[in-house]
GUTOR-556371 format. One record per atom (N, C-alpha, C, O, CB): residue in one letter; x, y, z. Coordinates in pm, 1 decimal. Glycine has a CB too. Example, Ala and Ser with C-alpha at 12.3 -4.5 7.8 and 13.67 -1.06 7.14 Angstrom:
type: a	X: 1319.0	Y: -569.0	Z: 780.0
type: a	X: 1230.0	Y: -450.0	Z: 780.0
type: a	X: 1320.0	Y: -330.0	Z: 780.0
type: a	X: 1423.6	Y: -331.9	Z: 846.5
type: a	X: 1130.8	Y: -447.3	Z: 904.6
type: s	X: 1285.0	Y: -225.0	Z: 708.0
type: s	X: 1367.0	Y: -106.0	Z: 714.0
type: s	X: 1290.0	Y: 3.0	Z: 787.0
type: s	X: 1340.9	Y: 113.8	Z: 803.9
type: s	X: 1408.4	Y: -59.8	Z: 572.5
***
This chain:
type: m	X: 11543.6	Y: 12869.8	Z: 17884.9
type: m	X: 11525.9	Y: 12754.8	Z: 17799.8
type: m	X: 11525.5	Y: 12796.0	Z: 17653.0
type: m	X: 11586.4	Y: 12729.0	Z: 17569.6
type: m	X: 11397.2	Y: 12682.3	Z: 17835.4
type: k	X: 11457.5	Y: 12905.5	Z: 17621.0
type: k	X: 11449.1	Y: 12952.5	Z: 17483.8
type: k	X: 11587.1	Y: 12995.7	Z: 17433.4
type: k	X: 11620.3	Y: 12972.3	Z: 17317.2
type: k	X: 11349.1	Y: 13068.6	Z: 17473.0
type: i	X: 11667.3	Y: 13058.4	Z: 17519.5
type: i	X: 11801.6	Y: 13102.9	Z: 17480.8
type: i	X: 11890.0	Y: 12982.9	Z: 17450.2
type: i	X: 11968.3	Y: 12986.8	Z: 17355.3
type: i	X: 11865.0	Y: 13189.0	Z: 17592.3
type: k	X: 11878.8	Y: 12876.7	Z: 17528.6
type: k	X: 11956.9	Y: 12755.1	Z: 17503.0
type: k	X: 11922.2	Y: 12697.1	Z: 17366.4
type: k	X: 12010.6	Y: 12653.0	Z: 17293.1
type: k	X: 11931.9	Y: 12650.2	Z: 17613.2
type: k	X: 11795.3	Y: 12697.2	Z: 17332.8
type: k	X: 11751.0	Y: 12643.9	Z: 17204.1
type: k	X: 11806.3	Y: 12728.4	Z: 17089.9
type: k	X: 11853.2	Y: 12674.1	Z: 16989.9
type: k	X: 11597.0	Y: 12638.9	Z: 17197.3
type: i	X: 11801.4	Y: 12860.2	Z: 17103.8
type: i	X: 11853.6	Y: 12950.4	Z: 17000.9
type: i	X: 12003.7	Y: 12929.9	Z: 16984.5
type: i	X: 12053.1	Y: 12922.9	Z: 16872.0
type: i	X: 11823.1	Y: 13097.8	Z: 17036.4
type: r	X: 12076.6	Y: 12920.2	Z: 17095.0
type: r	X: 12221.1	Y: 12897.1	Z: 17087.2
type: r	X: 12251.7	Y: 12763.0	Z: 17021.6
type: r	X: 12344.7	Y: 12752.5	Z: 16941.7
type: r	X: 12283.9	Y: 12902.7	Z: 17227.0
type: s	X: 12174.3	Y: 12661.6	Z: 17054.8
type: s	X: 12194.5	Y: 12529.8	Z: 16994.7
type: s	X: 12174.3	Y: 12535.3	Z: 16843.9
type: s	X: 12252.2	Y: 12477.8	Z: 16767.9
type: s	X: 12099.2	Y: 12427.2	Z: 17056.8
type: i	X: 12069.7	Y: 12604.6	Z: 16801.2
type: i	X: 12044.3	Y: 12618.5	Z: 16657.7
type: i	X: 12158.1	Y: 12695.0	Z: 16591.5
type: i	X: 12202.2	Y: 12657.9	Z: 16482.7
type: i	X: 11909.9	Y: 12690.0	Z: 16632.6
type: a	X: 12206.2	Y: 12801.2	Z: 16655.7
type: a	X: 12316.4	Y: 12880.8	Z: 16600.7
type: a	X: 12442.3	Y: 12795.7	Z: 16585.2
type: a	X: 12512.2	Y: 12805.3	Z: 16484.3
type: a	X: 12345.4	Y: 13002.4	Z: 16690.9
type: v	X: 12470.7	Y: 12713.1	Z: 16684.7
type: v	X: 12588.3	Y: 12626.1	Z: 16678.7
type: v	X: 12573.9	Y: 12525.5	Z: 16565.2
type: v	X: 12670.7	Y: 12498.9	Z: 16493.8
type: v	X: 12608.9	Y: 12552.7	Z: 16812.9
type: i	X: 12455.8	Y: 12469.8	Z: 16547.7
type: i	X: 12431.9	Y: 12374.7	Z: 16439.3
type: i	X: 12451.7	Y: 12441.3	Z: 16304.0
type: i	X: 12513.2	Y: 12383.1	Z: 16214.6
type: i	X: 12290.5	Y: 12316.0	Z: 16449.1
type: i	X: 12400.2	Y: 12562.7	Z: 16288.3
type: i	X: 12416.7	Y: 12636.8	Z: 16162.2
type: i	X: 12564.1	Y: 12662.2	Z: 16135.6
type: i	X: 12611.5	Y: 12640.7	Z: 16024.0
type: i	X: 12339.1	Y: 12771.1	Z: 16166.2
type: m	X: 12636.7	Y: 12707.2	Z: 16236.1
type: m	X: 12778.8	Y: 12736.3	Z: 16217.8
type: m	X: 12856.2	Y: 12609.8	Z: 16183.7
type: m	X: 12943.4	Y: 12613.4	Z: 16096.9
type: m	X: 12837.0	Y: 12801.3	Z: 16343.7
type: l	X: 12827.1	Y: 12498.7	Z: 16249.1
type: l	X: 12895.5	Y: 12373.3	Z: 16217.7
type: l	X: 12863.8	Y: 12327.6	Z: 16076.0
type: l	X: 12951.8	Y: 12278.9	Z: 16005.0
type: l	X: 12856.3	Y: 12264.5	Z: 16317.9
type: g	X: 12740.3	Y: 12342.9	Z: 16035.6
type: g	X: 12702.2	Y: 12308.3	Z: 15899.1
type: g	X: 12777.6	Y: 12391.1	Z: 15797.7
type: g	X: 12821.7	Y: 12339.2	Z: 15695.1
type: g	X: 12553.4	Y: 12326.3	Z: 15879.6
type: c	X: 12792.8	Y: 12519.4	Z: 15825.1
type: c	X: 12867.9	Y: 12607.3	Z: 15735.0
type: c	X: 13014.1	Y: 12567.3	Z: 15728.4
type: c	X: 13073.9	Y: 12566.3	Z: 15620.8
type: c	X: 12855.8	Y: 12752.8	Z: 15779.7
type: l	X: 13070.9	Y: 12534.9	Z: 15841.2
type: l	X: 13211.1	Y: 12494.9	Z: 15843.8
type: l	X: 13234.5	Y: 12366.5	Z: 15766.4
type: l	X: 13336.3	Y: 12352.2	Z: 15698.7
type: l	X: 13258.0	Y: 12477.9	Z: 15986.5
type: l	X: 13141.3	Y: 12273.7	Z: 15776.1
type: l	X: 13157.5	Y: 12145.3	Z: 15709.0
type: l	X: 13128.2	Y: 12154.0	Z: 15559.4
type: l	X: 13190.3	Y: 12082.6	Z: 15480.6
type: l	X: 13067.2	Y: 12042.1	Z: 15772.9
type: s	X: 13035.5	Y: 12239.4	Z: 15519.0
type: s	X: 12998.1	Y: 12246.1	Z: 15378.2
type: s	X: 13076.0	Y: 12351.2	Z: 15301.6
type: s	X: 13090.9	Y: 12339.0	Z: 15180.0
type: s	X: 12851.6	Y: 12273.8	Z: 15365.6
type: g	X: 13123.9	Y: 12449.7	Z: 15365.6
type: g	X: 13195.8	Y: 12556.5	Z: 15297.6
type: g	X: 13291.7	Y: 12620.3	Z: 15394.5
type: g	X: 13407.2	Y: 12578.9	Z: 15405.2
type: g	X: 13099.2	Y: 12661.3	Z: 15239.7
type: g	X: 13245.6	Y: 12718.9	Z: 15463.9
type: g	X: 13330.3	Y: 12780.9	Z: 15564.2
type: g	X: 13274.4	Y: 12911.3	Z: 15613.6
type: g	X: 13180.2	Y: 12966.6	Z: 15556.8
type: g	X: 13467.0	Y: 12802.5	Z: 15510.0
type: l	X: 13333.8	Y: 12959.5	Z: 15720.1
type: l	X: 13301.2	Y: 13088.9	Z: 15776.8
type: l	X: 13429.7	Y: 13167.1	Z: 15791.6
type: l	X: 13532.6	Y: 13112.1	Z: 15830.9
type: l	X: 13228.0	Y: 13074.7	Z: 15912.8
type: i	X: 13423.9	Y: 13295.2	Z: 15760.2
type: i	X: 13538.7	Y: 13383.1	Z: 15781.0
type: i	X: 13489.0	Y: 13501.5	Z: 15862.8
type: i	X: 13396.0	Y: 13570.9	Z: 15821.6
type: i	X: 13603.0	Y: 13429.8	Z: 15643.9
type: a	X: 13550.6	Y: 13525.3	Z: 15979.0
type: a	X: 13511.6	Y: 13637.7	Z: 16063.2
type: a	X: 13550.7	Y: 13768.1	Z: 15994.9
type: a	X: 13660.4	Y: 13780.7	Z: 15940.5
type: a	X: 13577.1	Y: 13627.4	Z: 16203.1
type: r	X: 13459.2	Y: 13865.3	Z: 15998.3
type: r	X: 13484.9	Y: 13993.6	Z: 15935.3
type: r	X: 13401.9	Y: 14100.0	Z: 16005.9
type: r	X: 13279.2	Y: 14098.8	Z: 15996.6
type: r	X: 13452.7	Y: 13989.0	Z: 15783.5
type: e	X: 13466.7	Y: 14190.8	Z: 16075.4
type: e	X: 13401.0	Y: 14304.2	Z: 16140.0
type: e	X: 13274.5	Y: 14263.7	Z: 16216.1
type: e	X: 13165.6	Y: 14312.7	Z: 16186.3
type: e	X: 13366.7	Y: 14409.0	Z: 16036.6
type: n	X: 13289.1	Y: 14175.2	Z: 16313.4
type: n	X: 13179.0	Y: 14127.1	Z: 16396.2
type: n	X: 13071.7	Y: 14054.2	Z: 16316.5
type: n	X: 12958.4	Y: 14039.1	Z: 16362.2
type: n	X: 13117.1	Y: 14242.2	Z: 16469.6
type: k	X: 13108.2	Y: 14009.3	Z: 16197.6
type: k	X: 13017.3	Y: 13930.3	Z: 16116.1
type: k	X: 13095.7	Y: 13812.8	Z: 16060.3
type: k	X: 13218.8	Y: 13812.7	Z: 16062.6
type: k	X: 12953.3	Y: 14015.6	Z: 16001.7
type: f	X: 13025.1	Y: 13714.1	Z: 16010.9
type: f	X: 13088.6	Y: 13600.8	Z: 15946.7
type: f	X: 13049.1	Y: 13597.0	Z: 15800.6
type: f	X: 12932.2	Y: 13615.1	Z: 15766.7
type: f	X: 13050.9	Y: 13469.6	Z: 16016.6
type: e	X: 13146.2	Y: 13573.5	Z: 15714.2
type: e	X: 13116.2	Y: 13546.8	Z: 15574.9
type: e	X: 13088.5	Y: 13397.9	Z: 15564.6
type: e	X: 13166.7	Y: 13316.2	Z: 15613.2
type: e	X: 13233.4	Y: 13591.6	Z: 15479.6
type: v	X: 12979.8	Y: 13363.2	Z: 15502.9
type: v	X: 12946.6	Y: 13223.4	Z: 15480.3
type: v	X: 12992.8	Y: 13188.1	Z: 15339.1
type: v	X: 12954.6	Y: 13253.5	Z: 15242.1
type: v	X: 12792.4	Y: 13196.4	Z: 15499.4
type: w	X: 13075.1	Y: 13084.1	Z: 15329.0
type: w	X: 13125.6	Y: 13038.3	Z: 15199.6
type: w	X: 13056.6	Y: 12907.6	Z: 15164.1
type: w	X: 13043.3	Y: 12818.2	Z: 15247.7
type: w	X: 13280.6	Y: 13020.6	Z: 15202.2
type: v	X: 13012.7	Y: 12897.4	Z: 15038.7
type: v	X: 12939.0	Y: 12779.5	Z: 14993.8
type: v	X: 13003.9	Y: 12721.3	Z: 14868.5
type: v	X: 13069.8	Y: 12793.4	Z: 14793.6
type: v	X: 12791.0	Y: 12814.7	Z: 14966.5
type: p	X: 12985.8	Y: 12592.5	Z: 14845.8
type: p	X: 13039.4	Y: 12530.9	Z: 14724.7
type: p	X: 12967.6	Y: 12583.1	Z: 14600.5
type: p	X: 12847.5	Y: 12610.0	Z: 14603.4
type: p	X: 13027.2	Y: 12378.2	Z: 14732.6
type: y	X: 13042.9	Y: 12597.1	Z: 14491.4
type: y	X: 12987.0	Y: 12641.9	Z: 14363.5
type: y	X: 13054.0	Y: 12562.5	Z: 14252.2
type: y	X: 13176.2	Y: 12547.7	Z: 14251.3
type: y	X: 13007.3	Y: 12796.4	Z: 14342.6
type: t	X: 12975.5	Y: 12512.0	Z: 14159.3
type: t	X: 13028.4	Y: 12441.5	Z: 14043.7
type: t	X: 13035.7	Y: 12538.7	Z: 13927.0
type: t	X: 12934.6	Y: 12596.4	Z: 13887.0
type: t	X: 12941.1	Y: 12317.9	Z: 14008.1
type: v	X: 13154.6	Y: 12556.5	Z: 13872.9
type: v	X: 13176.1	Y: 12649.8	Z: 13762.3
type: v	X: 13097.6	Y: 12601.9	Z: 13640.5
type: v	X: 13104.4	Y: 12484.7	Z: 13603.6
type: v	X: 13327.9	Y: 12662.8	Z: 13728.7
type: a	X: 13023.0	Y: 12693.4	Z: 13578.2
type: a	X: 12942.0	Y: 12663.0	Z: 13460.9
type: a	X: 13009.2	Y: 12717.8	Z: 13335.2
type: a	X: 13101.5	Y: 12798.9	Z: 13343.9
type: a	X: 12800.0	Y: 12721.4	Z: 13476.2
type: n	X: 12963.1	Y: 12673.6	Z: 13218.8
type: n	X: 13014.2	Y: 12727.4	Z: 13092.4
type: n	X: 12997.6	Y: 12878.3	Z: 13090.6
type: n	X: 12891.4	Y: 12929.5	Z: 13125.9
type: n	X: 12941.6	Y: 12663.5	Z: 12971.3
type: g	X: 13100.5	Y: 12949.1	Z: 13050.4
type: g	X: 13095.3	Y: 13094.1	Z: 13041.2
type: g	X: 13132.5	Y: 13166.8	Z: 13168.5
type: g	X: 13151.9	Y: 13288.3	Z: 13165.8
type: g	X: 12960.7	Y: 13135.3	Z: 13000.9
type: d	X: 13143.2	Y: 13096.4	Z: 13280.2
type: d	X: 13184.0	Y: 13160.2	Z: 13406.4
type: d	X: 13330.1	Y: 13200.5	Z: 13399.7
type: d	X: 13413.3	Y: 13130.2	Z: 13342.3
type: d	X: 13160.3	Y: 13065.6	Z: 13526.5
type: t	X: 13359.3	Y: 13314.0	Z: 13458.9
type: t	X: 13497.3	Y: 13356.3	Z: 13483.0
type: t	X: 13507.1	Y: 13389.4	Z: 13630.9
type: t	X: 13405.3	Y: 13409.5	Z: 13697.1
type: t	X: 13538.5	Y: 13479.9	Z: 13392.6
type: l	X: 13628.4	Y: 13395.1	Z: 13682.8
type: l	X: 13642.1	Y: 13435.4	Z: 13823.4
type: l	X: 13585.0	Y: 13574.8	Z: 13843.8
type: l	X: 13525.8	Y: 13603.6	Z: 13947.8
type: l	X: 13790.2	Y: 13431.3	Z: 13867.8
type: w	X: 13602.7	Y: 13661.5	Z: 13744.5
type: w	X: 13550.3	Y: 13797.8	Z: 13755.0
type: w	X: 13397.9	Y: 13795.8	Z: 13767.8
type: w	X: 13342.4	Y: 13862.0	Z: 13855.5
type: w	X: 13592.6	Y: 13881.8	Z: 13632.5
type: s	X: 13329.6	Y: 13719.8	Z: 13680.3
type: s	X: 13182.9	Y: 13717.7	Z: 13684.8
type: s	X: 13132.6	Y: 13656.0	Z: 13815.7
type: s	X: 13032.6	Y: 13701.0	Z: 13871.6
type: s	X: 13126.8	Y: 13639.3	Z: 13564.5
type: i	X: 13201.8	Y: 13553.7	Z: 13863.6
type: i	X: 13163.0	Y: 13492.1	Z: 13990.7
type: i	X: 13184.1	Y: 13590.4	Z: 14105.3
type: i	X: 13098.0	Y: 13603.8	Z: 14192.3
type: i	X: 13243.6	Y: 13362.4	Z: 14015.7
type: a	X: 13298.7	Y: 13659.7	Z: 14105.8
type: a	X: 13326.8	Y: 13759.0	Z: 14210.3
type: a	X: 13226.7	Y: 13874.0	Z: 14204.3
type: a	X: 13181.1	Y: 13922.6	Z: 14307.9
type: a	X: 13470.5	Y: 13813.2	Z: 14196.2
type: l	X: 13192.9	Y: 13917.2	Z: 14083.9
type: l	X: 13097.5	Y: 14026.6	Z: 14066.2
type: l	X: 12961.9	Y: 13990.4	Z: 14126.6
type: l	X: 12896.2	Y: 14074.1	Z: 14188.5
type: l	X: 13081.7	Y: 14060.9	Z: 13916.9
type: n	X: 12920.9	Y: 13865.2	Z: 14108.0
type: n	X: 12790.1	Y: 13821.2	Z: 14156.9
type: n	X: 12790.4	Y: 13780.5	Z: 14303.9
type: n	X: 12683.8	Y: 13763.0	Z: 14363.0
type: n	X: 12741.8	Y: 13706.0	Z: 14074.1
type: s	X: 12908.4	Y: 13765.2	Z: 14363.7
type: s	X: 12911.9	Y: 13720.6	Z: 14503.3
type: s	X: 12983.1	Y: 13818.5	Z: 14595.9
type: s	X: 13014.8	Y: 13783.6	Z: 14709.6
type: s	X: 12979.1	Y: 13586.4	Z: 14512.1
type: s	X: 13008.9	Y: 13941.5	Z: 14548.5
type: s	X: 13074.3	Y: 14041.4	Z: 14633.2
type: s	X: 12986.4	Y: 14077.2	Z: 14752.1
type: s	X: 12865.0	Y: 14093.2	Z: 14739.0
type: s	X: 13107.5	Y: 14167.4	Z: 14552.2
type: m	X: 13049.6	Y: 14089.6	Z: 14868.6
type: m	X: 12979.5	Y: 14127.3	Z: 14990.3
type: m	X: 12955.6	Y: 14277.9	Z: 14991.5
type: m	X: 13014.0	Y: 14351.5	Z: 14912.0
type: m	X: 13059.1	Y: 14083.7	Z: 15115.2
type: e	X: 12869.9	Y: 14322.8	Z: 15081.8
type: e	X: 12840.8	Y: 14465.3	Z: 15093.6
type: e	X: 12968.6	Y: 14545.2	Z: 15118.3
type: e	X: 13054.7	Y: 14503.7	Z: 15195.9
type: e	X: 12740.3	Y: 14490.0	Z: 15206.6
type: n	X: 12980.0	Y: 14658.9	Z: 15052.2
type: n	X: 13095.2	Y: 14749.3	Z: 15065.7
type: n	X: 13228.3	Y: 14683.7	Z: 15031.6
type: n	X: 13331.1	Y: 14720.3	Z: 15088.5
type: n	X: 13101.4	Y: 14802.6	Z: 15206.1
type: e	X: 13228.3	Y: 14588.6	Z: 14940.8
type: e	X: 13351.6	Y: 14521.7	Z: 14900.9
type: e	X: 13361.2	Y: 14524.2	Z: 14748.8
type: e	X: 13264.5	Y: 14493.8	Z: 14679.0
type: e	X: 13356.5	Y: 14375.3	Z: 14954.9
type: s	X: 13478.3	Y: 14560.6	Z: 14698.6
type: s	X: 13495.0	Y: 14567.4	Z: 14553.7
type: s	X: 13505.1	Y: 14427.7	Z: 14494.0
type: s	X: 13539.9	Y: 14331.4	Z: 14562.4
type: s	X: 13619.4	Y: 14649.6	Z: 14517.7
type: t	X: 13474.4	Y: 14419.1	Z: 14366.8
type: t	X: 13483.9	Y: 14292.1	Z: 14295.2
type: t	X: 13627.8	Y: 14241.5	Z: 14295.3
type: t	X: 13650.9	Y: 14121.0	Z: 14304.4
type: t	X: 13432.7	Y: 14307.3	Z: 14150.8
type: v	X: 13724.1	Y: 14332.1	Z: 14285.2
type: v	X: 13865.4	Y: 14293.6	Z: 14284.9
type: v	X: 13902.5	Y: 14225.2	Z: 14416.6
type: v	X: 13971.2	Y: 14123.1	Z: 14416.7
type: v	X: 13955.2	Y: 14417.3	Z: 14261.4
type: v	X: 13857.2	Y: 14281.6	Z: 14527.8
type: v	X: 13885.9	Y: 14222.4	Z: 14658.8
type: v	X: 13821.4	Y: 14084.6	Z: 14669.0
type: v	X: 13884.6	Y: 13989.9	Z: 14715.7
type: v	X: 13835.4	Y: 14314.1	Z: 14773.1
type: t	X: 13696.2	Y: 14072.9	Z: 14625.6
type: t	X: 13628.2	Y: 13943.8	Z: 14629.8
type: t	X: 13699.5	Y: 13842.2	Z: 14542.0
type: t	X: 13716.2	Y: 13727.1	Z: 14582.3
type: t	X: 13482.5	Y: 13958.4	Z: 14585.8
type: l	X: 13741.6	Y: 13882.4	Z: 14423.4
type: l	X: 13814.1	Y: 13792.6	Z: 14333.2
type: l	X: 13940.8	Y: 13740.4	Z: 14399.5
type: l	X: 13968.8	Y: 13620.7	Z: 14394.1
type: l	X: 13848.9	Y: 13864.5	Z: 14201.9
type: e	X: 14016.6	Y: 13828.1	Z: 14461.2
type: e	X: 14140.6	Y: 13786.6	Z: 14527.7
type: e	X: 14112.2	Y: 13694.0	Z: 14645.8
type: e	X: 14187.3	Y: 13599.7	Z: 14670.5
type: e	X: 14219.2	Y: 13909.4	Z: 14575.3
type: k	X: 14003.6	Y: 13721.0	Z: 14719.0
type: k	X: 13967.5	Y: 13632.9	Z: 14830.7
type: k	X: 13928.1	Y: 13494.0	Z: 14780.2
type: k	X: 13963.9	Y: 13393.2	Z: 14841.2
type: k	X: 13851.8	Y: 13694.2	Z: 14912.3
type: i	X: 13854.9	Y: 13488.5	Z: 14669.4
type: i	X: 13816.7	Y: 13359.6	Z: 14611.0
type: i	X: 13941.5	Y: 13283.1	Z: 14568.7
type: i	X: 13953.0	Y: 13163.2	Z: 14594.3
type: i	X: 13721.9	Y: 13379.6	Z: 14489.9
type: k	X: 14035.1	Y: 13352.5	Z: 14503.8
type: k	X: 14160.5	Y: 13286.9	Z: 14463.9
type: k	X: 14234.7	Y: 13233.9	Z: 14585.6
type: k	X: 14281.0	Y: 13119.8	Z: 14585.3
type: k	X: 14250.5	Y: 13384.7	Z: 14385.8
type: t	X: 14246.2	Y: 13315.2	Z: 14689.1
type: t	X: 14320.2	Y: 13276.3	Z: 14809.0
type: t	X: 14250.7	Y: 13160.8	Z: 14880.6
type: t	X: 14315.2	Y: 13061.8	Z: 14915.3
type: t	X: 14335.3	Y: 13396.0	Z: 14903.9
type: y	X: 14121.3	Y: 13172.4	Z: 14902.8
type: y	X: 14045.2	Y: 13072.6	Z: 14978.1
type: y	X: 14048.1	Y: 12936.6	Z: 14909.2
type: y	X: 14044.5	Y: 12832.6	Z: 14975.0
type: y	X: 13900.6	Y: 13118.7	Z: 14996.1
type: n	X: 14054.8	Y: 12938.3	Z: 14774.4
type: n	X: 14053.9	Y: 12814.4	Z: 14696.4
type: n	X: 14193.1	Y: 12771.3	Z: 14650.2
type: n	X: 14206.6	Y: 12677.8	Z: 14571.2
type: n	X: 13964.3	Y: 12830.8	Z: 14576.3
type: n	X: 14296.9	Y: 12840.1	Z: 14700.0
type: n	X: 14435.1	Y: 12808.6	Z: 14662.7
type: n	X: 14456.4	Y: 12807.3	Z: 14511.2
type: n	X: 14522.4	Y: 12718.3	Z: 14457.5
type: n	X: 14474.6	Y: 12674.0	Z: 14720.6
type: l	X: 14399.7	Y: 12907.4	Z: 14443.0
type: l	X: 14415.3	Y: 12918.1	Z: 14298.0
type: l	X: 14537.7	Y: 13004.3	Z: 14267.0
type: l	X: 14555.8	Y: 13111.3	Z: 14325.2
type: l	X: 14287.1	Y: 12978.3	Z: 14232.2
type: n	X: 14620.6	Y: 12957.0	Z: 14175.8
type: n	X: 14740.2	Y: 13032.8	Z: 14137.6
type: n	X: 14716.3	Y: 13125.1	Z: 14019.1
type: n	X: 14797.6	Y: 13213.2	Z: 13991.1
type: n	X: 14852.9	Y: 12938.0	Z: 14105.0
type: s	X: 14605.1	Y: 13105.1	Z: 13949.8
type: s	X: 14573.3	Y: 13191.1	Z: 13836.2
type: s	X: 14423.8	Y: 13217.9	Z: 13835.4
type: s	X: 14349.7	Y: 13168.4	Z: 13920.2
type: s	X: 14618.7	Y: 13126.6	Z: 13702.3
type: k	X: 14381.1	Y: 13297.1	Z: 13738.2
type: k	X: 14238.8	Y: 13328.8	Z: 13725.9
type: k	X: 14166.9	Y: 13230.0	Z: 13635.1
type: k	X: 14048.8	Y: 13247.8	Z: 13605.6
type: k	X: 14220.7	Y: 13470.5	Z: 13672.8
type: i	X: 14236.1	Y: 13127.4	Z: 13591.1
type: i	X: 14178.2	Y: 13032.7	Z: 13497.0
type: i	X: 14097.7	Y: 12925.8	Z: 13571.7
type: i	X: 14148.9	Y: 12858.2	Z: 13660.9
type: i	X: 14288.7	Y: 12967.3	Z: 13411.6
type: i	X: 13971.5	Y: 12912.6	Z: 13533.1
type: i	X: 13883.6	Y: 12809.3	Z: 13587.6
type: i	X: 13814.8	Y: 12739.9	Z: 13470.1
type: i	X: 13809.1	Y: 12794.0	Z: 13359.6
type: i	X: 13778.1	Y: 12870.1	Z: 13687.8
type: h	X: 13763.4	Y: 12621.2	Z: 13494.8
type: h	X: 13700.9	Y: 12542.2	Z: 13389.3
type: h	X: 13563.5	Y: 12494.1	Z: 13432.8
type: h	X: 13540.5	Y: 12471.4	Z: 13551.6
type: h	X: 13789.4	Y: 12422.9	Z: 13351.5
type: p	X: 13471.2	Y: 12478.2	Z: 13337.1
type: p	X: 13339.8	Y: 12423.9	Z: 13372.0
type: p	X: 13355.5	Y: 12291.1	Z: 13446.3
type: p	X: 13434.3	Y: 12204.9	Z: 13407.3
type: p	X: 13253.1	Y: 12404.8	Z: 13245.0
type: g	X: 13279.6	Y: 12277.4	Z: 13552.4
type: g	X: 13285.9	Y: 12156.7	Z: 13635.0
type: g	X: 13376.4	Y: 12170.4	Z: 13755.6
type: g	X: 13366.9	Y: 12090.7	Z: 13848.9
type: g	X: 13331.8	Y: 12041.6	Z: 13552.5
type: d	X: 13465.5	Y: 12271.3	Z: 13755.8
type: d	X: 13549.7	Y: 12294.6	Z: 13873.4
type: d	X: 13460.5	Y: 12326.7	Z: 13993.0
type: d	X: 13359.4	Y: 12395.5	Z: 13979.5
type: d	X: 13651.5	Y: 12410.2	Z: 13847.7
type: e	X: 13498.9	Y: 12276.4	Z: 14109.7
type: e	X: 13428.6	Y: 12306.6	Z: 14234.5
type: e	X: 13511.0	Y: 12408.3	Z: 14312.4
type: e	X: 13627.5	Y: 12384.1	Z: 14344.0
type: e	X: 13404.5	Y: 12177.0	Z: 14319.4
type: i	X: 13449.8	Y: 12522.2	Z: 14343.0
type: i	X: 13517.5	Y: 12623.1	Z: 14424.2
type: i	X: 13423.1	Y: 12668.0	Z: 14535.1
type: i	X: 13303.0	Y: 12641.2	Z: 14531.1
type: i	X: 13563.1	Y: 12744.5	Z: 14337.3
type: l	X: 13479.2	Y: 12736.3	Z: 14633.4
type: l	X: 13397.8	Y: 12795.3	Z: 14739.7
type: l	X: 13387.2	Y: 12943.6	Z: 14712.6
type: l	X: 13485.6	Y: 13008.3	Z: 14676.9
type: l	X: 13458.6	Y: 12768.2	Z: 14881.3
type: i	X: 13266.7	Y: 12997.9	Z: 14729.6
type: i	X: 13243.8	Y: 13140.4	Z: 14707.0
type: i	X: 13170.1	Y: 13199.7	Z: 14827.0
type: i	X: 13098.0	Y: 13128.9	Z: 14897.3
type: i	X: 13163.2	Y: 13163.5	Z: 14576.1
type: p	X: 13188.7	Y: 13332.3	Z: 14850.7
type: p	X: 13114.2	Y: 13394.9	Z: 14960.3
type: p	X: 12967.1	Y: 13401.5	Z: 14924.3
type: p	X: 12930.4	Y: 13429.7	Z: 14810.3
type: p	X: 13168.7	Y: 13536.4	Z: 14991.3
type: s	X: 12883.2	Y: 13374.8	Z: 15024.0
type: s	X: 12739.7	Y: 13369.8	Z: 14997.9
type: s	X: 12664.2	Y: 13480.6	Z: 15070.1
type: s	X: 12577.2	Y: 13544.7	Z: 15011.2
type: s	X: 12684.4	Y: 13235.3	Z: 15038.9
type: e	X: 12696.8	Y: 13504.1	Z: 15198.2
type: e	X: 12623.4	Y: 13603.7	Z: 15275.0
type: e	X: 12701.3	Y: 13641.0	Z: 15400.7
type: e	X: 12797.0	Y: 13573.6	Z: 15438.8
type: e	X: 12483.4	Y: 13551.4	Z: 15311.9
type: l	X: 12658.9	Y: 13748.1	Z: 15463.3
type: l	X: 12712.8	Y: 13789.4	Z: 15593.0
type: l	X: 12608.9	Y: 13759.3	Z: 15700.2
type: l	X: 12490.3	Y: 13787.3	Z: 15682.9
type: l	X: 12751.1	Y: 13941.2	Z: 15593.1
type: i	X: 12655.1	Y: 13701.7	Z: 15811.5
type: i	X: 12565.6	Y: 13684.6	Z: 15925.3
type: i	X: 12628.7	Y: 13750.0	Z: 16046.4
type: i	X: 12751.0	Y: 13757.0	Z: 16057.9
type: i	X: 12536.2	Y: 13534.4	Z: 15952.3
type: n	X: 12545.4	Y: 13797.6	Z: 16136.1
type: n	X: 12595.0	Y: 13861.4	Z: 16257.7
type: n	X: 12660.6	Y: 13758.6	Z: 16348.5
type: n	X: 12629.8	Y: 13639.5	Z: 16342.7
type: n	X: 12481.2	Y: 13933.1	Z: 16331.8
type: n	X: 12753.1	Y: 13807.7	Z: 16433.8
type: n	X: 12812.4	Y: 13719.8	Z: 16536.1
type: n	X: 12700.9	Y: 13655.1	Z: 16615.9
type: n	X: 12601.9	Y: 13719.5	Z: 16650.7
type: n	X: 12908.8	Y: 13798.8	Z: 16630.4
type: l	X: 12718.1	Y: 13529.1	Z: 16643.9
type: l	X: 12614.5	Y: 13457.9	Z: 16720.0
type: l	X: 12662.3	Y: 13433.8	Z: 16861.1
type: l	X: 12589.9	Y: 13375.2	Z: 16941.7
type: l	X: 12577.7	Y: 13324.1	Z: 16652.6
***
């Protein structure tokens, strides 16, 4: 009974992530992506620097942010809504 409850909670969390941002499978873990509103002074570099996952370079994170958000350039503006990586969670 307890395992069913844990699995149900895990499924709810994963569905919430998919609907609000996204999940990307990576080495038996999932990257959780969350919405972010670009603020004055933000650059893709600064956002990537602050949201890089463990053992991942800022350059790789920057390129993933561009790809995930279908950005053709590094230019962003205050008020733009983008998705950024937030955390790694283990496979559930």
